Legacy VTK file of the C-alpha trace (Angstrom):
# vtk DataFile Version 3.0
C-alpha trace
ASCII
DATASET POLYDATA
POINTS 108 float
-27.055 -29.422 -5.370
-26.402 -32.870 -7.236
-23.793 -33.709 -10.347
-24.559 -36.670 -11.223
-23.137 -37.324 -14.508
-24.842 -39.075 -17.467
-24.010 -40.756 -20.711
-24.639 -36.887 -21.685
-21.726 -36.130 -20.558
-19.629 -38.161 -21.459
-20.621 -38.874 -24.783
-20.666 -34.397 -25.491
-16.531 -35.168 -23.644
-16.023 -38.203 -26.364
-17.886 -36.197 -28.860
-15.090 -32.857 -28.159
-11.584 -35.095 -28.320
-13.093 -37.141 -31.553
-12.980 -34.163 -32.920
-10.016 -32.534 -31.590
-8.237 -35.305 -32.687
-10.405 -35.055 -36.415
-8.887 -31.805 -36.123
-5.932 -32.273 -35.525
-6.042 -35.717 -38.131
-7.179 -32.985 -40.747
-4.836 -29.937 -40.449
-1.348 -30.657 -39.261
1.449 -31.819 -41.832
3.595 -33.129 -39.156
3.593 -37.757 -38.978
3.541 -37.620 -35.393
1.338 -35.706 -34.412
-1.471 -36.824 -37.207
-0.436 -40.501 -34.844
-1.038 -38.436 -31.454
-4.927 -36.671 -32.915
-5.358 -41.013 -34.388
-5.041 -42.573 -30.788
-7.181 -39.846 -29.383
-9.693 -40.822 -32.262
-9.047 -43.521 -30.485
-9.927 -42.993 -26.899
-12.416 -40.958 -27.529
-14.558 -44.362 -29.790
-13.314 -46.618 -26.081
-15.077 -43.852 -24.341
-18.498 -43.983 -26.089
-17.710 -47.855 -25.593
-16.730 -47.270 -21.404
-20.037 -45.116 -21.283
-22.886 -46.849 -23.021
-21.818 -49.900 -21.301
-22.002 -48.419 -17.564
-25.372 -45.986 -18.519
-27.002 -49.676 -19.969
-28.256 -51.374 -16.640
-30.809 -54.306 -16.600
-32.397 -55.455 -13.465
-30.525 -53.025 -11.213
-26.298 -53.967 -12.674
-24.643 -53.001 -15.289
-23.734 -54.912 -18.011
-19.479 -54.695 -18.738
-19.899 -55.589 -22.252
-18.292 -53.084 -23.267
-15.441 -52.951 -20.961
-14.256 -55.933 -21.776
-14.598 -55.378 -25.280
-12.148 -53.031 -23.948
-8.576 -55.019 -23.186
-9.115 -55.927 -26.303
-8.591 -52.388 -28.632
-7.153 -51.676 -25.674
-4.902 -54.029 -27.626
-4.630 -53.601 -30.432
-3.943 -50.014 -30.118
-1.196 -50.857 -29.118
0.636 -53.352 -30.975
-0.927 -50.323 -34.006
1.412 -47.811 -31.765
3.691 -50.087 -31.922
3.681 -51.059 -36.019
3.418 -47.043 -36.664
5.621 -45.771 -34.275
8.073 -48.109 -36.914
7.041 -46.736 -40.444
7.160 -43.338 -38.976
10.638 -44.156 -37.732
11.889 -46.097 -41.707
10.367 -43.301 -42.717
12.037 -40.825 -40.855
15.300 -43.058 -41.270
14.707 -42.151 -44.900
13.441 -39.175 -46.340
14.702 -37.468 -42.901
11.617 -35.619 -43.536
8.431 -36.442 -41.201
5.983 -34.085 -43.706
3.270 -35.678 -45.235
3.805 -33.738 -48.114
6.993 -34.383 -48.325
6.191 -38.203 -47.406
4.602 -38.903 -51.263
5.994 -42.793 -51.599
6.949 -45.639 -49.357
10.302 -45.493 -52.064
13.943 -44.837 -51.455
LINES 1 109
108 0 1 2 3 4 5 6 7 8 9 10 11 12 13 14 15 16 17 18 19 20 21 22 23 24 25 26 27 28 29 30 31 32 33 34 35 36 37 38 39 40 41 42 43 44 45 46 47 48 49 50 51 52 53 54 55 56 57 58 59 60 61 62 63 64 65 66 67 68 69 70 71 72 73 74 75 76 77 78 79 80 81 82 83 84 85 86 87 88 89 90 91 92 93 94 95 96 97 98 99 100 101 102 103 104 105 106 107
């Protein structure tokens, strides 16, 4: 009995991760939780990119262009995390809350 993973398995997991992240962004009010859910959605997109790259086989060899692109996406995501957390910390220091409904402007 074979249990080989196919592209559909990866796409299903990626869709589930993206749906969980989207639900978290839409339903939660805490900035840190929303930020983590956005990162979860980015991870789902990365998983899709790697899965399509891995299963794109020509001449018996997979093309790794998508996986190379993934390293650039991870680099940009690391910069996004640094900037996003800095903004969240600055908002917490000025508003003393991480509730999205109470943060209505970037001014003091």
